[in-house]
C-alpha positions in Angstrom: -4.3 -9.2 -22.3 -2.5 -7.0 -19.7 -3.7 -6.7 -16.2 -2.3 -4.5 -13.4 -0.2 -6.4 -10.9 -0.1 -9.6 -12.9 2.7 -11.2 -14.9 1.6 -12.6 -18.2 3.8 -14.8 -20.3 3.0 -16.4 -23.6 5.3 -17.5 -26.4 5.0 -14.1 -28.0 4.6 -11.8 -25.1 6.2 -11.2 -21.7 4.9 -8.4 -19.5 6.8 -7.7 -16.2 5.0 -7.5 -12.9 3.4 -4.1 -12.5 3.7 -2.0 -9.4 2.3 1.4 -8.3 0.7 3.4 -11.0 1.3 0.8 -13.7 5.0 1.2 -13.8 7.1 -1.9 -14.3 7.8 -3.3 -10.9 11.3 -3.5 -9.6 12.4 -5.9 -6.8 11.8 -3.1 -4.3 9.3 -0.3 -4.9 9.6 2.9 -2.7 6.7 5.2 -2.2 6.3 8.1 0.2 3.0 7.8 2.2 2.3 10.0 5.1 5.5 10.7 7.0 7.3 7.5 6.0 8.8 5.8 3.0 7.1 2.5 2.2 9.4 -0.2 0.9 7.4 -2.8 -0.9 9.2 -6.0 -1.9 8.3 -8.1 -5.0 8.4 -11.9 -5.3 12.1 -12.0 -6.1 14.4 -14.2 -3.9 15.4 -12.3 -0.8 19.1 -11.9 -1.5 18.2 -10.2 -4.9 15.6 -8.0 -3.2 18.1 -6.9 -0.6 20.8 -6.1 -3.2 18.2 -4.1 -5.2 17.3 -2.1 -2.1 21.0 -1.5 -1.3 21.5 -0.2 -4.8 18.5 2.1 -4.6 19.6 3.5 -1.3 23.2 3.9 -2.4 22.2 5.8 -5.5 20.9 8.7 -3.4 22.0 8.3 0.2 21.4 11.9 1.2 17.7 11.7 0.2 17.0 8.7 2.5 19.1 9.9 5.5 16.9 10.7 8.5 13.8 9.2 6.9 11.3 6.9 8.4 10.7 3.4 6.9 7.8 1.0 6.7 8.6 -2.4 5.3 5.8 -4.0 3.3 6.8 -7.7 3.1 3.5 -9.2 1.8 3.3 -12.9 2.5 7.1 -13.4 2.4 8.6 -15.6 5.1 11.7 -14.1 6.6 14.2 -15.7 8.9 15.8 -13.7 11.7 19.1 -13.3 9.8 17.2 -11.9 6.8 15.3 -9.3 8.8 18.4 -8.3 10.8 20.3 -7.8 7.5 17.5 -5.6 6.3 17.5 -3.6 9.5 21.3 -3.1 9.4 20.9 -1.9 5.8 18.3 0.7 6.8 20.4 1.8 9.7 23.5 2.2 7.5 21.6 4.7 5.3 20.1 6.6 8.3 16.6 5.2 8.0 14.5 4.6 11.2 12.1 1.7 11.1 8.6 2.7 12.0 6.7 -0.4 11.1 6.6 -3.8 9.4 3.6 -4.8 7.4 3.4 -8.6 6.8 0.7 -11.0 6.0 2.5 -14.2 7.0 2.1 -15.4 10.6 5.7 -16.7 10.8 7.1 -13.3 9.8 4.6 -11.6 12.2 5.8 -13.8 15.0 9.4 -12.9 14.2 8.7 -9.2 14.1 7.0 -9.4 17.6 9.8 -11.5 19.0 12.3 -8.9 17.9 10.2 -6.2 19.5 9.6 -4.4 16.2 6.4 -2.5 15.5 3.8 -4.2 13.3 2.2 -1.8 10.8 -1.4 -1.8 9.9 -2.2 -1.4 6.2 -2.7 2.2 5.1 -6.2 3.4 5.1 -7.6 3.2 1.6 -8.6 6.5 0.2 -12.3 6.3 -0.4 -14.4 8.5 -2.5 -17.4 10.0 -0.7 -20.3 7.7 -0.9 -22.8 8.8 -3.5 -26.4 8.2 -3.1 -28.6 8.1 -6.2 -31.8 10.1 -6.0 -35.0 8.2 -6.7 -36.9 9.1 -9.7 -40.1 9.7 -7.8 -40.4 12.7 -5.4 -42.3 12.4 -2.2 -45.1 15.0 -2.4 -46.6 17.0 0.4 -49.5 19.4 0.5 -48.7 22.8 1.8 -51.0 25.1 3.9 -52.5 26.7 0.7 -53.6 23.3 -0.6 -50.8 23.2 -3.2 -48.6 20.2 -3.7 -45.0 20.9 -3.0 -41.9 18.7 -3.0 -40.4 18.7 0.4 -38.0 15.8 0.0 -36.9 13.0 -2.3 -37.7 9.5 -1.2 -35.2 8.4 1.5 -33.4 11.8 1.7 -34.7 14.5 4.0 -34.2 18.1 2.9 
């Protein structure tokens, strides 16, 4: 069985961690959202994730230059040197940090101590709420004595 965002390993099957839109997840996923690029880090060890990010940025440096970056770190615990190395890498490729999204309180404290902006999660795109119409109409008697439907139960016309 394959589930989105889950690694499944059996003796016969190994499915990599899946990222956005069901694509195999790399150590760093990059997605444009709003006016920023969101860098989402997988569970790999930090040095591996940082090397992967550097390779992605170096592959097309002109594309990233002048961009805005949001770091989505999940529940990863970073030390100051780790976060500073990441910031230096972004700076080297011309990216401006606009936010850090982290679930771990230790990393949140570090971000605050360094004076970096904490990012709120992106608003989920929600479909408009649908309301089912009841099966029974509410009847009303008009001035001529005829029954007319003026509204469905719970929904005014």
